[in-house]
C-alpha positions as CSV (number, residue, x, y, z in Angstrom):
1,X,-25.6,8.4,19.9
2,X,-21.9,9.0,20.4
3,X,-19.7,6.1,19.3
4,X,-19.0,5.0,22.8
5,X,-22.5,5.2,24.2
6,X,-23.7,1.8,22.9
7,X,-23.7,-1.2,25.1
8,X,-23.3,-4.0,22.5
9,X,-20.9,-3.9,19.5
10,X,-21.5,-6.7,17.0
11,X,-18.9,-7.2,14.3
12,X,-19.6,-8.9,10.9
13,X,-16.1,-9.9,9.7
14,X,-14.4,-9.5,13.1
15,X,-11.2,-11.4,12.0
16,X,-10.2,-8.6,9.6
17,X,-7.1,-6.6,10.7
18,X,-9.0,-3.3,10.9
19,X,-12.1,-4.8,12.4
20,X,-10.2,-6.6,15.1
21,X,-8.5,-3.4,16.2
22,X,-11.9,-1.7,16.6
23,X,-13.2,-4.7,18.5
24,X,-10.3,-4.4,20.9
25,X,-10.9,-0.7,21.3
26,X,-14.5,-1.1,22.4
27,X,-13.6,-4.0,24.7
28,X,-11.0,-1.7,26.3
29,X,-13.9,0.6,27.3
30,X,-15.7,-2.3,29.0
31,X,-18.3,-2.8,26.2
32,X,-20.0,-6.1,25.2
33,X,-18.3,-7.2,22.0
34,X,-19.2,-10.2,19.9
35,X,-18.3,-11.1,16.3
36,X,-18.7,-13.4,13.3
37,X,-16.1,-14.4,10.8
38,X,-15.9,-17.1,8.1
39,X,-13.0,-18.9,9.6
40,X,-11.1,-19.2,12.8
41,X,-7.6,-17.8,12.7
42,X,-4.7,-17.0,15.0
43,X,-6.2,-13.4,15.3
44,X,-9.7,-14.5,16.2
45,X,-8.2,-17.0,18.7
46,X,-6.4,-14.0,20.3
47,X,-9.7,-12.0,20.4
48,X,-11.5,-14.9,22.1
49,X,-8.6,-15.2,24.7
50,X,-9.1,-11.5,25.3
51,X,-12.8,-12.1,26.2
52,X,-14.4,-11.3,22.8
53,X,-16.6,-14.3,21.8
54,X,-16.5,-15.2,18.0
55,X,-18.4,-17.7,16.0
56,X,-17.8,-19.0,12.5
57,X,-21.1,-20.1,11.0
58,X,-23.9,-17.9,9.6
59,X,-26.3,-18.4,12.5
60,X,-29.3,-16.1,12.9
61,X,-30.4,-18.0,16.0
62,X,-27.1,-17.5,17.7
63,X,-27.1,-13.8,16.7
64,X,-30.6,-13.4,18.2
65,X,-29.3,-14.9,21.5
66,X,-26.4,-12.4,21.6
67,X,-28.6,-9.4,20.8
68,X,-31.6,-10.2,23.0
69,X,-29.7,-9.0,26.2
70,X,-29.9,-5.3,24.9
71,X,-32.5,-3.0,23.5
72,X,-32.1,-2.4,19.8
73,X,-31.1,1.2,20.3
74,X,-28.2,0.1,22.5
75,X,-26.6,-2.1,19.8
76,X,-24.2,-1.0,17.1
77,X,-23.4,-3.4,14.2
78,X,-20.1,-2.9,12.4
79,X,-19.4,-4.6,9.2
80,X,-16.7,-4.9,6.5
81,X,-17.6,-4.7,2.8
82,X,-15.9,-8.0,2.4
83,X,-19.1,-9.6,3.9
84,X,-21.4,-10.5,1.0
85,X,-24.7,-8.7,0.9
86,X,-26.6,-12.0,0.9
87,X,-25.0,-13.0,4.2
88,X,-27.8,-14.4,6.4
89,X,-26.9,-12.4,9.6
90,X,-26.4,-9.2,7.6
91,X,-29.8,-9.6,6.0
92,X,-31.5,-10.3,9.4
93,X,-29.9,-7.2,10.9
94,X,-31.1,-5.0,8.0
95,X,-34.6,-6.4,8.2
96,X,-34.8,-5.8,11.9
97,X,-33.6,-2.2,11.6
98,X,-30.4,-2.4,13.6
99,X,-28.0,0.5,13.4
100,X,-25.3,-0.6,11.0
101,X,-22.1,1.2,10.1
102,X,-19.1,0.3,7.9
103,X,-15.8,-0.1,9.6
104,X,-14.5,3.1,8.0
105,X,-17.4,5.1,9.3
106,X,-16.7,3.9,12.9
107,X,-13.0,4.7,12.6
108,X,-13.9,8.2,11.3
109,X,-16.2,8.7,14.3
110,X,-13.5,7.7,16.8
111,X,-10.8,9.9,15.2
112,X,-12.9,13.0,15.5
113,X,-12.0,13.4,19.2
114,X,-8.2,13.3,18.5
115,X,-5.5,15.0,16.5
116,X,-5.4,12.6,13.6
117,X,-2.3,11.4,11.8
118,X,-3.6,9.5,8.7
119,X,-1.2,7.5,6.5
120,X,-2.5,6.5,3.0
121,X,-1.0,4.7,0.0
122,X,-1.3,1.7,-2.2
123,X,1.9,0.4,-0.6
124,X,3.9,1.2,2.5
125,X,1.1,2.5,4.7
126,X,1.0,-0.4,7.2
127,X,4.8,-0.3,7.9
128,X,4.8,3.5,8.0
129,X,1.8,3.7,10.3
130,X,3.3,1.2,12.7
131,X,6.7,2.9,12.6
132,X,5.2,6.4,13.3
133,X,3.2,4.9,16.3
134,X,6.4,3.3,17.6
135,X,8.4,6.6,17.4
136,X,5.5,8.5,19.2
137,X,5.4,5.9,21.9
138,X,9.2,6.0,22.2
139,X,9.0,9.8,22.6
140,X,6.4,9.5,25.4
141,X,3.7,11.2,23.3
142,X,0.1,10.3,24.3
143,X,-1.3,8.5,21.3
144,X,-3.7,5.8,20.1
145,X,-2.9,3.8,17.0
146,X,-5.1,1.7,14.7
147,X,-2.6,-0.3,12.6
148,X,-3.2,-2.5,9.5
149,X,-0.9,-5.2,10.8
150,X,0.4,-6.8,14.0
151,X,3.3,-4.7,15.3
152,X,6.1,-7.0,16.3
153,X,7.3,-4.5,18.9
154,X,3.9,-4.6,20.7
155,X,2.3,-7.8,19.4
156,X,-1.0,-6.0,18.6
157,X,-2.7,-3.9,16.0
158,X,-4.1,-1.4,18.6
159,X,-2.2,0.9,20.8
160,X,-4.0,2.8,23.5
161,X,-3.5,6.2,25.1
162,X,-5.3,8.6,27.4
163,X,-8.5,9.8,25.7
164,X,-9.0,12.5,28.4
165,X,-6.0,14.4,27.1
166,X,-7.1,17.1,24.6
167,X,-3.7,16.9,23.0
168,X,-3.9,13.1,22.3
169,X,-3.0,11.9,18.9
170,X,-4.4,9.0,17.0
171,X,-2.3,7.3,14.2
172,X,-4.4,5.5,11.6
173,X,-3.9,3.6,8.4
174,X,-6.1,5.4,5.9
175,X,-7.5,2.6,3.6
176,X,-8.2,3.6,0.0
177,X,-10.5,0.5,-0.5
178,X,-14.1,1.6,-1.0
179,X,-12.9,5.2,-0.5
180,X,-12.8,4.5,3.2
181,X,-10.2,7.1,3.9
182,X,-12.7,9.9,3.0
183,X,-14.2,9.4,6.5
184,X,-11.0,10.9,8.0
185,X,-10.2,14.6,8.6
186,X,-6.5,14.5,9.5
187,X,-4.3,17.1,11.2
188,X,-1.3,15.4,9.4
189,X,-1.8,13.3,6.3
190,X,0.8,11.3,4.4
191,X,0.5,9.7,0.9
192,X,3.2,7.1,0.3
193,X,1.9,5.9,-3.2
194,X,-1.1,6.2,-5.4
195,X,-0.7,3.3,-7.9
196,X,-3.8,1.8,-9.4
197,X,-5.5,-0.9,-7.3
198,X,-9.0,-2.0,-6.3
199,X,-10.2,-1.4,-9.9
200,X,-13.2,-3.5,-9.0
201,X,-14.3,-0.5,-6.9
202,X,-12.7,2.4,-8.8
203,X,-13.1,1.2,-12.3
204,X,-10.2,3.1,-13.7
205,X,-6.7,4.3,-12.6
206,X,-7.8,7.9,-13.0
207,X,-10.5,7.4,-10.4
208,X,-7.9,6.0,-8.0
209,X,-5.9,9.3,-8.4
210,X,-9.1,11.3,-7.9
211,X,-9.7,9.4,-4.6
212,X,-6.2,10.3,-3.3
213,X,-6.7,14.0,-4.4
214,X,-10.0,14.0,-2.4
215,X,-8.1,12.5,0.6
216,X,-5.5,15.2,0.3
217,X,-8.3,17.8,0.5
218,X,-9.5,16.3,3.8
219,X,-6.6,17.7,5.7
220,X,-7.8,20.2,8.3
221,X,-7.1,23.9,7.8
222,X,-3.6,24.7,9.0
223,X,-2.9,21.0,8.9
224,X,0.1,19.3,7.2
225,X,0.2,17.2,4.0
226,X,3.3,15.1,3.3
227,X,3.6,13.5,-0.1
228,X,6.2,11.3,-1.8
229,X,7.8,13.1,-4.8
230,X,6.5,10.9,-7.6
231,X,3.0,10.9,-6.1
232,X,3.0,14.7,-5.9
233,X,3.9,14.8,-9.6
234,X,1.3,12.1,-10.5
235,X,-1.6,13.7,-8.6
236,X,-0.7,17.2,-9.6
237,X,-1.4,18.6,-6.1
238,X,-1.2,22.4,-5.8
239,X,-1.8,23.1,-2.1
240,X,1.2,23.5,0.3
241,X,2.8,20.2,1.1
242,X,6.1,18.7,2.3
243,X,7.9,16.5,-0.3
244,X,10.0,13.4,0.5
245,X,11.7,10.7,-1.4
246,X,14.1,7.8,-1.0
247,X,17.2,9.6,-2.3
248,X,16.1,12.5,-4.6
249,X,16.9,16.1,-3.7
250,X,13.7,16.7,-1.8
251,X,13.0,18.3,1.6
252,X,13.3,14.9,3.3
253,X,15.4,12.1,1.8
254,X,18.1,9.5,2.7
255,X,21.8,10.2,2.0
256,X,24.9,8.0,2.1
257,X,22.8,4.8,1.9
258,X,25.0,1.7,2.5
259,X,24.5,-2.0,3.4
260,X,26.4,-3.6,6.3
261,X,25.6,-7.2,7.3
262,X,22.3,-7.2,5.4
263,X,21.2,-4.0,7.1
264,X,20.8,-0.5,5.7
265,X,22.5,2.5,7.2
266,X,21.9,6.1,6.0
267,X,21.6,9.8,7.0
268,X,18.3,11.7,6.8
269,X,18.3,15.1,5.2
270,X,15.7,17.4,6.8
271,X,14.7,21.1,6.9
272,X,14.3,20.7,10.7
273,X,17.1,18.5,12.0
274,X,19.6,16.4,10.0
275,X,19.8,12.9,11.4
276,X,23.1,11.1,10.9
277,X,23.9,7.4,11.3
278,X,20.3,6.2,11.0
279,X,19.6,2.5,10.7
280,X,16.3,0.7,10.5
281,X,15.6,-2.6,12.3
282,X,13.9,-3.7,9.1
283,X,15.5,-4.6,5.7
284,X,14.6,-3.3,2.3
285,X,15.1,0.0,0.4
286,X,11.4,0.5,0.3
287,X,11.4,0.4,4.1
288,X,14.2,3.0,4.2
289,X,11.9,5.2,2.1
290,X,9.0,4.5,4.6
291,X,11.2,5.6,7.4
292,X,11.9,8.9,5.7
293,X,8.2,9.5,5.6
294,X,7.9,8.6,9.3
295,X,10.7,11.0,10.2
296,X,8.9,13.8,8.3
297,X,5.8,13.2,10.3
298,X,7.5,13.0,13.7
299,X,9.6,16.1,13.2
300,X,6.4,18.1,12.7
301,X,5.6,17.1,16.3
302,X,8.9,18.3,17.6
303,X,10.5,14.9,18.3
304,X,14.3,15.1,18.5
305,X,16.7,13.4,16.2
306,X,18.2,11.2,19.0
307,X,14.8,9.8,19.9
308,X,13.9,9.2,16.3
309,X,17.3,7.5,15.6
310,X,16.9,5.2,18.6
311,X,13.3,4.4,17.7
312,X,14.3,3.5,14.1
313,X,16.9,1.1,15.4
314,X,14.6,-0.6,17.9
315,X,11.7,-1.0,15.4
316,X,11.4,-4.7,14.5
317,X,8.6,-4.4,12.0
318,X,5.1,-5.8,11.3
319,X,4.1,-9.4,11.0
320,X,3.9,-10.4,7.3
321,X,5.8,-7.3,6.2
322,X,9.3,-8.5,5.1
323,X,9.0,-10.7,8.1
324,X,12.1,-12.9,8.8
325,X,10.9,-16.3,9.9
326,X,14.1,-18.3,9.5
327,X,17.6,-16.8,9.2
328,X,20.5,-19.2,9.3
329,X,23.7,-19.7,7.4
330,X,22.0,-22.3,5.3
331,X,18.6,-20.7,4.5
332,X,16.7,-17.4,4.7
333,X,12.9,-17.5,4.9
334,X,10.9,-14.2,4.6
335,X,7.2,-13.9,4.7
336,X,5.5,-10.8,3.1
337,X,2.0,-9.5,2.5
338,X,2.9,-8.4,-1.0
339,X,-0.1,-8.7,-3.3
340,X,0.3,-6.0,-5.9
341,X,3.0,-6.0,-8.7
342,X,4.8,-3.0,-7.2
343,X,5.0,-4.7,-3.8
344,X,6.3,-7.9,-5.4
345,X,9.0,-5.8,-7.1
346,X,10.0,-4.2,-3.8
347,X,10.2,-7.4,-1.9
348,X,12.0,-9.5,-4.5
349,X,14.3,-6.6,-5.3
350,X,15.2,-6.2,-1.7
351,X,16.0,-9.9,-1.3
352,X,18.2,-9.8,-4.4
353,X,20.0,-6.7,-3.1
354,X,20.5,-8.2,0.4
355,X,21.6,-11.7,-0.8
356,X,23.4,-11.3,-4.1
357,X,24.4,-14.6,-5.7
358,X,21.8,-16.6,-3.8
359,X,18.9,-18.3,-5.5
360,X,15.5,-16.7,-4.5
361,X,12.5,-19.0,-4.5
362,X,9.1,-17.2,-4.4
363,X,5.8,-18.8,-3.4
364,X,3.0,-16.5,-4.4
365,X,-0.8,-16.7,-3.9
366,X,-2.6,-14.2,-6.1
367,X,-5.4,-12.3,-4.3
368,X,-8.7,-11.7,-6.0
369,X,-9.7,-12.8,-9.5
370,X,-10.2,-9.1,-10.6
371,X,-6.8,-7.9,-9.4
372,X,-5.1,-10.9,-11.1
373,X,-7.0,-10.0,-14.3
374,X,-6.3,-6.3,-14.2
375,X,-2.6,-6.6,-13.5
376,X,-1.7,-9.9,-15.1
377,X,1.1,-8.6,-17.3
378,X,2.6,-6.7,-14.4
379,X,2.4,-9.7,-12.1
380,X,4.1,-11.8,-14.7
381,X,7.0,-9.4,-15.1
382,X,7.4,-9.1,-11.3
383,X,7.4,-12.8,-10.7
384,X,9.9,-13.3,-13.6
385,X,12.4,-11.5,-11.3
386,X,12.6,-14.6,-9.2
387,X,15.0,-17.5,-9.7
388,X,12.2,-20.0,-9.0
389,X,8.5,-19.3,-8.8
390,X,5.8,-21.4,-7.3
391,X,2.2,-20.3,-7.8
392,X,-0.8,-21.2,-5.6
393,X,-4.3,-20.9,-6.9
394,X,-6.0,-17.5,-6.7
395,X,-7.5,-16.6,-3.3
396,X,-11.0,-15.4,-4.0
397,X,-11.7,-13.4,-0.8
398,X,-15.0,-11.6,-1.5
399,X,-15.2,-12.5,-5.2
400,X,-16.7,-15.3,-7.3
401,X,-14.5,-16.9,-10.0
402,X,-14.1,-15.1,-13.4
403,X,-14.0,-17.3,-16.4
404,X,-10.5,-17.9,-17.7
405,X,-8.8,-16.1,-14.8
406,X,-6.6,-18.7,-13.0
407,X,-3.1,-19.1,-11.7
408,X,-2.4,-21.4,-14.6
409,X,-3.3,-18.5,-17.0
410,X,-1.0,-16.2,-15.1
411,X,1.8,-18.8,-15.2
412,X,1.5,-19.0,-19.0
413,X,2.2,-15.2,-19.2
414,X,5.6,-15.6,-17.4
415,X,8.9,-16.3,-19.2
416,X,10.8,-17.6,-16.2
417,X,11.9,-21.2,-17.0
418,X,11.7,-22.5,-13.4
419,X,8.0,-21.9,-12.6
420,X,5.2,-24.2,-11.5
421,X,1.7,-24.4,-10.1
422,X,1.3,-26.3,-6.8
423,X,-1.0,-27.0,-4.0
424,X,0.0,-26.1,-0.4
425,X,0.7,-29.7,0.4
426,X,3.0,-30.0,-2.7
427,X,4.8,-26.8,-1.6
428,X,5.7,-28.4,1.7
429,X,6.9,-31.5,-0.1
430,X,9.0,-29.4,-2.4
431,X,10.7,-27.5,0.4
432,X,11.3,-30.7,2.4
433,X,12.9,-32.5,-0.5
434,X,14.8,-29.8,-2.4
435,X,17.0,-27.4,-0.3
436,X,16.5,-23.7,-1.0
437,X,18.8,-20.7,-0.3
438,X,16.3,-17.9,0.0
439,X,12.5,-18.5,0.3
440,X,9.8,-15.9,0.3
441,X,6.1,-16.4,0.7
442,X,3.9,-13.6,-0.7
443,X,0.2,-12.9,-0.8
444,X,-2.8,-11.4,1.1
445,X,-4.9,-14.5,1.3
446,X,-4.5,-17.6,3.4
447,X,-0.9,-18.3,2.4
448,X,0.0,-17.4,6.0
449,X,-1.2,-21.0,6.9
450,X,2.0,-22.2,5.3
451,X,4.3,-20.1,7.5
452,X,4.6,-22.4,10.5
453,X,4.8,-25.7,8.5
454,X,7.6,-24.2,6.4
455,X,9.4,-23.0,9.5
456,X,9.2,-26.5,11.0
457,X,10.7,-28.1,7.9
458,X,13.5,-25.5,7.6
459,X,14.4,-25.7,11.3
460,X,14.5,-29.5,11.1
């Protein structure tokens, strides 16, 4: 069956950012959509408000009641690999012979009907995907977008277009986890970075590089591949591609970068149209670099420099990506999804650059026991860049504990004097009793549950 011919779409892990975008997509086409997730979150609450029922307990009887309204052949089950194989509902669906697809397979099926712009990379892909979608919408180009975060401009992770238009584009975040991006066959592909990650899946950094090389080969004939300079060197790509960088002498790069009132201004060198006086409504040199990649993509579509310049200025970012939560004369509070050492370096480095002389306090929740183990030394060096570091316990996500791998173990590897291990409750007490100058929360787990409590304390 075609992907839109089913009547019921059941999601196992509906609260995931990629899964929720798919759920919204099928709901838009008037399909029955239900889902399970382990916990209720702000995102699942939004889905329920949009008419997508969710439940939060492994409940085969409840599942049976949902599915009994349709014949088995009219039901598509979509799951995320984060759902454990022993999950009761998952096992029931397998045993009963329901059609089950991974999230990445479904996204691959959807994108086949569009001209696909796929953005991959260990870091930077969410912000770049969201920025490209914003520029396309600003230019009046018919496009869909499946984003790996909640756009602050549109307050959603899904943008919709007109599917009847044969020239419609779809902008997607190409996820390297579980080699998911190999389900995509893009017209335009971008690789922002190819650092080692997900070694629980890939096993070795060389296999990560191999995955990105395979993704580069997925670009359609006569398509366009855009690659960051150091990634191009690292992957040793040989096919024709467009090269960009932050400020190296590449086809696309930033020139005359300067900071005014904690905001970056720059010009964009381009083989198509030079853009002067650009500024991004989002801080951080790494985001300037992401914007260069976005410009490279959008100029391939013929979007003018004026439209791009205005879209860059009006872009206000992605929730949990260098996300200003409090910004006063007394204190700055930024929340960020950073969960890899390179991402920590970028976030902390940007704060140090934007607020020289101010004390930066970082609250970090490591994500996954395996990632903490594989990059422990790198994490320690990154966190040592802070003036004060508070560690939370490791967020396990889909994993079971690994002997000896704890936040306390990571803390011992650091050299920073002002470092400590705390619970979430202790973090709030610390912030309430000891004034801070610059605070940043970082991590991909449930550290986001601290955002509103911290905001309330600081605004008080």
